C-alpha positions as CSV (number, residue, x, y, z in Angstrom):
1,M,12.3,3.6,7.8
2,N,13.7,5.5,4.8
3,Q,10.8,5.2,2.7
4,N,12.9,6.9,-0.5
5,S,15.7,4.1,-1.0
6,C,15.6,2.3,-4.4
7,D,18.4,0.9,-6.0
8,Y,16.7,0.4,-9.5
9,V,16.3,2.1,-12.4
10,L,12.8,3.2,-12.5
11,P,10.4,5.1,-14.6
12,T,9.5,8.6,-12.7
13,S,6.3,9.3,-14.2
14,S,3.0,7.8,-15.9
15,V,3.2,6.9,-19.4
16,R,-0.3,7.5,-19.8
17,V,-3.1,9.7,-18.4
18,I,-6.3,8.2,-17.2
19,P,-9.2,9.7,-19.0
20,P,-12.7,10.2,-17.7
21,N,-14.9,7.3,-17.6
22,R,-18.6,7.4,-17.0
23,R,-18.6,3.7,-16.7
24,S,-16.2,3.8,-13.7
25,V,-14.8,5.6,-10.7
26,T,-11.7,7.8,-11.7
27,G,-10.0,9.7,-9.3
28,F,-6.7,10.8,-7.4
29,L,-5.3,9.7,-4.0
30,S,-3.0,11.1,-2.0
31,W,0.2,9.5,-1.4
32,R,1.6,10.6,1.8
33,G,0.9,14.3,1.8
34,Q,3.4,14.5,-0.9
35,R,1.5,13.7,-4.6
36,S,-1.4,12.8,-5.9
37,I,-1.9,8.7,-7.4
38,Q,-4.4,8.6,-10.2
39,Y,-6.7,5.4,-10.1
40,E,-9.6,4.3,-12.4
41,S,-11.7,2.1,-10.5
42,T,-13.1,1.6,-6.9
43,L,-10.4,-1.6,-6.8
44,E,-7.3,0.3,-7.9
45,R,-8.3,3.1,-5.4
46,D,-8.5,0.2,-2.5
47,F,-5.3,-0.9,-3.9
48,L,-3.3,2.4,-3.4
49,T,-4.8,2.6,-0.2
50,Q,-3.5,-0.5,0.9
51,Q,0.1,0.2,-0.2
52,E,0.2,3.6,1.0
53,F,0.2,2.2,4.4
54,S,2.5,0.1,4.1
55,L,5.9,0.8,5.5
56,A,8.0,-1.5,3.4
57,V,6.7,0.4,0.3
58,C,8.5,2.9,-0.9
59,D,6.5,4.2,-4.0
60,V,3.7,3.3,-6.2
61,I,4.0,4.5,-10.5
62,S,0.7,4.7,-12.1
63,Q,0.8,3.4,-15.5
64,P,4.4,2.9,-15.4
65,C,5.3,1.3,-18.9
66,I,3.9,0.4,-22.2
67,F,5.2,-2.3,-24.3
68,P,3.9,-4.2,-27.3
69,F,2.8,-7.9,-27.8
70,T,1.0,-10.0,-29.7
71,T,-2.7,-11.1,-29.6
72,R,-4.0,-14.7,-30.1
73,T,-4.9,-13.4,-33.5
74,G,-1.5,-12.4,-34.2
75,R,-2.3,-8.8,-33.8
76,T,0.2,-6.4,-32.7
77,A,-1.2,-4.2,-29.4
78,N,0.4,-2.1,-27.0
79,Y,0.1,-2.9,-22.9
80,T,0.2,-0.1,-20.1
81,P,0.0,-2.2,-16.8
82,D,-1.8,-0.3,-14.0
83,F,1.3,-0.2,-11.3
84,L,4.3,-0.4,-10.3
85,V,4.8,-0.8,-6.4
86,V,8.8,-0.1,-5.2
87,Y,9.7,-1.2,-2.0
88,G,12.3,0.4,0.4
89,A,15.8,-0.9,1.0
90,D,16.5,-2.8,3.8
91,S,19.6,-4.4,5.2
92,A,19.5,-7.6,3.5
93,P,21.8,-7.9,0.6
94,L,20.5,-6.9,-2.3
95,Q,19.8,-10.0,-3.9
96,H,17.5,-11.2,-1.1
97,Q,15.5,-7.6,-1.0
98,R,11.6,-7.2,-2.9
99,R,12.1,-6.7,-6.6
100,P,9.8,-3.9,-7.6
101,M,6.1,-5.3,-8.6
102,L,4.4,-4.4,-11.5
103,V,0.7,-5.0,-11.1
104,E,-2.6,-5.3,-13.1
105,V,-5.5,-4.9,-10.8
106,K,-8.7,-6.5,-12.2
107,P,-11.8,-7.7,-10.7
108,E,-12.3,-11.7,-10.2
109,T,-15.4,-12.1,-12.8
110,E,-13.5,-9.5,-15.4
111,W,-10.1,-11.8,-15.5
112,R,-12.0,-15.3,-15.1
113,E,-14.4,-14.4,-18.0
114,H,-11.3,-12.8,-20.2
115,W,-8.5,-14.9,-19.1
116,R,-7.8,-16.7,-22.5
117,E,-7.7,-13.3,-24.4
118,W,-5.5,-11.4,-21.9
119,L,-3.1,-14.3,-21.4
120,P,-1.1,-13.1,-24.3
121,K,-0.2,-9.6,-22.7
122,W,-0.1,-11.1,-19.0
123,K,2.6,-13.4,-20.8
124,A,4.4,-10.3,-22.3
125,A,4.0,-8.2,-18.7
126,R,6.0,-11.3,-16.8
127,R,9.0,-11.4,-19.3
128,Y,9.1,-7.3,-19.6
129,A,8.9,-7.3,-15.9
130,A,11.8,-9.7,-15.5
131,S,13.4,-8.1,-18.3
132,Q,13.7,-5.1,-15.5
133,G,14.6,-7.0,-13.1
134,W,10.9,-7.0,-12.1
135,T,7.9,-9.4,-11.2
136,F,4.4,-9.1,-12.1
137,R,1.3,-9.6,-10.6
138,I,-2.6,-9.8,-11.2
139,H,-4.4,-8.4,-7.9
140,D,-8.3,-8.9,-7.7
141,E,-10.4,-8.6,-5.1
142,S,-9.0,-11.5,-2.7
143,R,-5.5,-10.0,-2.5
144,I,-7.5,-6.0,-1.9
145,R,-10.2,-6.2,0.0
146,T,-8.6,-8.0,2.8
147,Q,-9.2,-7.6,6.6
148,A,-6.1,-5.4,6.0
149,L,-8.2,-3.2,4.2
150,A,-10.6,-3.1,6.6
151,N,-8.2,-1.9,9.3
152,I,-6.5,0.7,7.1
153,Q,-10.1,2.2,6.2
154,F,-11.0,2.2,9.6
155,L,-7.8,4.1,11.1
156,R,-8.0,6.7,8.3
157,R,-10.7,8.1,10.4
158,Y,-8.0,9.4,12.5
159,R,-5.5,10.6,10.2
160,N,-6.2,14.1,10.3
161,N,-6.6,13.9,14.8
162,V,-3.8,16.5,15.8
163,Y,-2.5,15.6,19.5
164,P,0.1,16.9,21.6
165,S,3.7,15.9,20.2
166,Q,5.1,15.9,23.3
167,E,2.4,13.1,24.5
168,S,2.8,11.2,21.5
169,D,6.9,11.2,21.8
170,W,6.0,9.9,25.7
171,I,4.2,7.1,24.4
172,V,6.0,6.0,21.2
173,N,8.6,6.1,23.3
174,G,7.6,3.8,26.0
175,V,6.6,1.0,23.7
176,R,10.0,1.0,22.2
177,E,11.4,0.5,25.8
178,L,8.8,-2.5,26.5
179,G,9.4,-3.9,22.7
180,A,5.4,-4.3,22.0
181,A,2.5,-3.5,24.2
182,T,-1.2,-4.2,23.7
183,F,-3.5,-1.3,23.0
184,D,-5.6,-1.5,26.1
185,Y,-2.2,-1.7,28.3
186,L,-1.2,1.6,27.0
187,L,-4.8,2.9,27.3
188,A,-4.9,2.1,30.9
189,K,-1.3,3.3,31.1
190,H,-1.5,6.9,29.7
191,F,-4.9,7.8,29.4
192,Q,-7.4,7.0,32.6
193,G,-10.7,8.4,33.8
194,I,-12.1,11.5,31.8
195,Y,-9.2,10.8,29.2
196,A,-10.3,7.3,27.9
197,A,-12.0,8.7,25.2
198,Q,-9.4,10.5,23.6
199,G,-6.8,8.2,24.4
200,V,-8.3,5.6,22.3
201,G,-8.2,8.3,19.2
202,H,-4.5,9.3,20.2
203,L,-3.4,5.7,19.9
204,W,-5.0,4.4,16.3
205,S,-3.7,7.9,14.9
206,L,0.0,6.9,16.2
207,L,-0.5,3.9,14.3
208,T,-2.3,5.4,11.0
209,S,0.6,8.2,11.1
210,R,3.0,4.9,11.2
211,R,4.5,6.2,14.3
212,L,3.5,2.8,16.0
213,D,2.9,-0.3,13.9
214,C,0.8,-3.9,14.4
215,D,-0.2,-7.2,12.5
216,I,-2.6,-5.0,10.0
217,C,-3.9,-8.5,8.3
218,Q,-5.6,-9.1,11.8
219,P,-8.8,-7.9,13.2
220,L,-8.2,-4.5,15.5
221,S,-8.8,-4.7,19.3
222,G,-7.9,-4.1,22.8
223,D,-5.7,-6.9,22.4
224,T,-3.8,-5.8,19.6
225,E,-0.4,-5.9,19.7
226,L,1.8,-2.5,18.9
227,W,5.4,-1.8,18.4
228,V,7.6,0.7,17.6
229,P,8.7,0.1,13.7
230,D,12.0,-0.3,12.8
231,E,14.2,3.0,11.9
232,I,10.9,5.2,13.0
């Protein structure tokens, strides 16, 4: 899949550097081994983890833009949303492809407590996003800390495992020929007896490296159906 194909004029870097904060966890997440993206909470880190796994996502830009808005008291202030999610181009006509998504990551308890105060800047964010051809969304735990994230976190333990490339190609090509196959079927076909334990790690590593795909929103098990992603 072409993960660098974007048909919008987009920011290329953050407009703001996140300072160290004793009240929250700040850090950097390695984005597909190419660069690091800064976050300023564990919820933002989990959001990035979720987006990195998605083959539909081309890129994520932290602190992508800044624009003014008028507060409830009539004061002018500036707002910098947390992320811009950019989706890769697909075969659909441009008007039907997913537009970049401007995202504010906020814990549910915080936005419920402050929603009246924050509503003006969120309305401004929707207007700004629309002017750029984007959408605007607020993501809290209900959208981030899902079954999909639990699966992705489980799979990350296999991301640095190394297996013979010839064996990996053999498995992937076999799945491509079949169209789809369950985890248990592939384990029995390719790894028998004393090799079964190694096979478990090998199959999960092909999923976390995105050479294979599945419905990541469902619990992972031996019945999980695997297939080769489009254009992989």
